[in-house]
C-alpha positions in Angstrom: -12.1 -2.6 -17.5 -10.1 -0.4 -15.3 -11.5 -0.3 -11.7 -10.2 3.0 -10.2 -11.3 2.1 -6.7 -9.4 -1.2 -6.8 -6.3 0.4 -8.3 -6.5 3.1 -5.6 -6.5 0.6 -2.9 -3.5 -1.3 -4.5 -1.6 2.0 -4.9 -2.3 3.1 -1.4 -0.9 -0.3 -0.1 2.2 -0.2 -2.3 3.0 3.6 -1.9 2.0 4.3 1.7 1.6 0.9 3.2 -2.1 1.6 3.9 -4.8 -0.9 3.6 -8.0 1.0 2.8 -10.8 -1.3 2.8 -13.5 1.2 3.3 -12.7 3.3 0.2 -15.3 4.0 -2.4 -15.7 6.4 -5.4 -17.0 9.1 -3.1 -14.0 9.0 -0.6 -12.2 12.3 -0.3 -8.5 11.6 -1.0 -7.1 14.1 1.4 -9.0 12.7 4.3 -7.6 9.2 4.0 -4.6 10.0 6.3 -1.9 10.3 3.6 0.5 13.2 3.6 1.1 15.3 0.5 4.2 13.2 -0.4 2.3 10.1 -0.4 -0.5 11.7 -2.4 2.1 12.7 -5.1 3.5 9.3 -5.1 0.0 8.0 -5.7 -0.2 10.3 -8.7 3.1 8.9 -10.1 1.9 5.4 -9.6 -1.2 5.9 -11.5 0.8 7.7 -14.3 3.2 4.7 -14.5 0.6 2.0 -14.2 -1.8 3.5 -16.8 0.9 5.2 -19.0 -0.6 8.6 -18.8 0.5 12.1 -17.7 -1.8 13.9 -15.4 -1.2 17.7 -16.0 -1.0 19.9 -12.9 -4.2 21.7 -13.9 -6.1 18.4 -13.8 -4.5 17.4 -10.4 -6.1 20.5 -8.9 -9.5 19.1 -10.0 -9.1 15.9 -8.1 -10.8 15.7 -4.6 -12.4 12.2 -4.6 -11.7 9.0 -6.2 -14.6 9.6 -8.5 -12.7 12.9 -9.6 -9.6 10.8 -10.4 -11.7 8.4 -12.4 -13.1 11.4 -14.4 -9.6 12.8 -15.0 -8.3 9.5 -16.0 -11.2 8.8 -18.4 -10.3 12.1 -20.3 -6.7 11.1 -20.5 -6.9 7.4 -21.5 -7.3 6.4 -25.1 -10.8 6.6 -26.5 -12.8 3.4 -25.9 -10.9 2.5 -22.7 -13.4 1.1 -20.2 -13.2 2.7 -16.8 -15.2 2.2 -13.6 -15.1 3.6 -10.1 
């Protein structure tokens, strides 16, 4: 099962050297203190890690980690179990 919150914490540490212990599925990504470059690097990290391409129109829909989970659930192969 893919745990998006856990992956997000891992990505934030790798991409922006941020340890985000208090992150949950309802966390608003723009309020986590990362600049726009770090946010785009997070997108790239998820794309590489999960082998998906997140289209620009889908990126505009992502505000929270739960939104990210929903977008990934639509893009990953059917039957992929995903949690957030």
